[in-house]
LOLUM-975049 format. One record per residue (C-alpha): residue in one letter; x, z, y. Coordinates in steps of 0.001 Angstrom, whole numbers, plus 500000, padded with zeros to 6 digits. Layout:
BEGIN
aXZY;...
END
This chain:
BEGIN
m499710499782499578;s501407499078503034;r501526501577506001;l498732499920508468;q496611500207504666;t498050503960504804;l496943504456508033;l493744503310508432;l492637505072504918;l493600507658506931;v491239506950510361;v488139506004508068;t488815509188506506;s489212511389508646;a486078509904510492;t484234510660507520;l485321514128506963;a485056515026510803;a480983514035510423;a478894516933510667;p476808517161507590;g473410516365508128;q473816513343511051;s473592510208511389;p475534507975513753;t473244506372514411;f470471508511514649;r470192509696518816;l467458511495520647;w466915511191523994;s464470511781527670;d464269509523530059;d462781512936532585;l466098515054531431;k468283512138532414;s470848514567534472;g470623517326531959;t468849519388534139;f465129520342534796;t463069519550537166;q460157522225538665;e457674519372536774;q459021520863533251;v459635524587534197;y457737527332532694;t454586528624534811;g454378532370534453;f457258535082534126;g458258534893537868;c458569530851536941;t456784528280538854;g456904524699537750;s454061523070535795;n454994523333532983;v454688519231532116;s456279518149528922;p458912516214529431;h459285512422527437;l461375511748524286;a462480509170522889;w464604508695519400;s466129504824517787;g468510504871514495;a466404507365512212;p468360506646508555;a466744505215505900;g464448506759503504;t462832509068506656;r459314509543505951;s458398512149509552;y459419513906511749;v460162517614513617;i461013518186516772;t462636520948518353;v463425522986521450;y465717526284521541;d467575528307523769;p470311530085522321;d470747532169525243;a467538533740525826;p468746537849525949;t466224538038522574;g469514538536519841;s467518535747518094;g467519533139520934;f463449531746522108;w461823528608520740;h460118526683523406;w458739523793521480;v458066522760517695;v456328519259516941;a456286518915512888;n454820516006511268;v455520513250513385;p454652509942511611;a458007508201510855;s456660504706513224;a456760507121516267;t458784506640518248;m458679508794521636;i456494511274523198;a455336510497526065;s455872513000529455;n453249515454529621;a451511514816526120;s451974518244524641;r448569519985523828;t446502515899524566;p445824513437522348;r448536511806523980;m450767513271520878;p451948510848517736;s449299509918515773;g449188513361512666;s451770515758514795;l450775519235514925;e451891521154517305;t452960524733516838;r453552528903517762;t456200528989520296;d458315532491521222;f455639532221524165;g453501532556521769;p450391529484522010;p451366525955519881;g452669523586522693;y455055523336525375;g456920525894527137;g459288525101529500;p461979526774530351;c462065530039532365;p465371532189531894;p465706535056534082;a467069534906536992;g470356535847537971;d471666534556534552;q473706532227533774;p472096528875533671;h470356528508529825;r470841525880527312;y467749523806526027;i468511521875523008;f465999519021521712;t466673518109518566;i464469515768516340;h464569516045512641;a463856513487509828;l462705514567506895;k461975513167503892;v458827513615502642;d455086512498504690;k454453516145506776;l455613519563505906;d452661521918504803;v451960523688507832;a449778525838510735;a449263525961514674;d449598529223513974;m452588529356512208;s455924530195513229;a459208528459514322;a461353529991512294;l458583529443508765;v458584525629510151;g462897525618510168;f463078527415507456;m460306524348505442;t462554520931507965;n465553522648506731;a465020521811503217;s463403518394503988;r465871517285505777;i468006514021505922;a469720514546509082;s468859515905512810;a470118514606516605;s470109516601519403;f471060516898523326;t470694519907525392;a469599520418528752;r470061523405531233;h468216525410533608;g468721528375535511;r467148530477538369;
END
């Protein structure tokens, strides 16, 4: 084997090993509403001292791996001062044919057909925007789409994010994420 062939083999092997498990290099999630990686007052929660409009942001995705039969979408704040983070949005059973969720679709018929919003740490199902404690460093809000190998999860709207997460992880093929920040 030539030096060039050996070098190419090492580069390909390193790239393969460096890829995180469950990640697909072509699977991508983004938001036209959060392009700068920050929230506007439109997406911020209304309550707990925050005065936003609590409008769910646009989300779109592409490049799902072969075998994807449905999706779960989550928004999680690992910086919340709870000891366990804070779940802001959980959407299960998004059909594999869907490629986006429109802005302000949460809790409306504009959600992808068949999808189910489940309980968040605010209590009821549906989007709950950022509202970190005043004076905290800006919190990270991790938006993730999980491609699943099943048509749907056996979940109900009143199930916790942790239980939906357990079922999601058992059926996940791949995931894609981006992070937005917000402070006050």
